[in-house]
Steps between C-alpha positions, in 0.01 A plus 500: 500500500629842400503766771446861399473769766350837415618801700162660432345277767722604792285783641160415352230322705370183340163522328298177479485343154296193411605298197379179339681264262313274261565293187870456576705189434502181707692522828480882491583643844351851535675568831842447339427670169708804404194727466398425858851568625528835324154619602572400861776762512234769451174355635355277766412228250221247553466219245138395456425140405301435184190405699501810722187717460704813578577721202872552440669828418691325220443174316810344342427231244694296247418278203431163665125526547196721466396576860608861450199543273277474807662814648385759247475779760855450635803701395675226305872458431603235248843340537653233281812287508399364159513634145160672532402862436255655752142551383420849628129440446524257793756675723572853619876451516735253338851373574663287234784435256395693191640838408169690517422866551167524679562792731467443873309176447796285397848408622744272324653264754675182378502182706868463582531766778290269719776234486790472744764526226407861414622698809853349507552575131413864561798501738726321252487171692458166321475132581832320524515200271545170688672352194846630593769599253468748211138574409571446132597138578158403630283248309301637210136595570201451730123518470260482796129483424217296644179665376574426135141460376445875467831595339547658160604217260804703398674390821477133408625559148790701634615263774477200267718671239747629758531154657633371166812707567562399863292329770269717710448434871125493576436577867119523505229243443525546124753254351680472831841337462667591831336248728187695589368854519752729669409666830711812449470637148764771535757263649435264208519747212812661654686179415464559124630755251161580345139487607200491268283775647191512280179663618180298474384727219604803300396854587645851517588569864435143617811443717482244779760353735650266238772726362565651845566165665745411224683832535514460877644149457784640286402295199430651157125511433374399157188714506174521308165659587504878547605661173586818696715325761791732417310787664541345846799264479844579358503323157869416546418255781288248309434343159175635360326257265298793364819642349521215246275442202527120531563254781791355304681834503437540871639152568803571281570805716461296820756254364738789433460636854543151644828447316648846567592544867571871465164565335323289762665685789394832347136416582585430864710816531205729426252634758129428436425867580158435652251771590518559877181711501251222424397430860506868610273585204264219597500623860412853389229373265332282764519777759333746263222256414436401862508861626212602273339197332310608190245321290572567133245255363170686457177385666298576190518437129629170368764425765262311729371301201861420407563367850185287488597367157844405636329319790282303261794402279708394799219287641423344162866409457515355853184294442632364169828409670320323785285305255814387317669394821209316658295360210627150408558442132487867405793621284 
């Protein structure tokens, strides 16, 4: 958990703030979530359970359900850790990956600042490889994925073609060849020269922890996903698949880097040059929203109908899914 202390809270009495989280991922822990931590520096925060009849000052919701549709009158803040763009017909504020300009209603906040590898890198500190010896003498390349059903097919094409050059160490559930899924991903990928760090899908601004963990582990990321990744990570620290017009040309370049120790070390010698204002900007944004929550969605016109239509579509989809799951013999 990242700790961020705001000096603005030192002499200000705490005002009570009630918040509710809904439609987040499995095993979501609201008490330990970064938003709760940041807001707690400014307010006396109470987290309301989903079944509480009390109205919350703010409703935070994500993309893993449709319960938020039942809270039309709440001030709603959409947050995503996935490659999804907020629908501002359904939320008053949005926090996501995309480079959008929607005034005070939107903040771009990528996923990786919520990971433990981010703060040390801001201070120039990195994981020490357990491999020992010169970093350029490590084995070739690693890939750690388990949830492979929802991946862009480009990843599988790429890793199959790259593996024709040298063997790849698979540390996740997918194609595991190291005796079982690894417990410590960073420790594992730090033992290899390269790491395949592909996002689940492609999208401008969609940067997760994958490239950051590889950089922290002092391996060279082979990256694909956010076409604008060079805006937030020093391009000299990784191999960007987007820079090549074919996979073959990208793999040819990887072979060149692998065989040239001086060129390989040049990637490790560079600083990632990460933005150290991401969490302070999030803190300021949340404080502003919570200090004066504002409903932007109108009560009249077509907005209410749009919300009702979204409810109907969500319930129809859920009912079709349940029928598929529980009706024997149905395709």
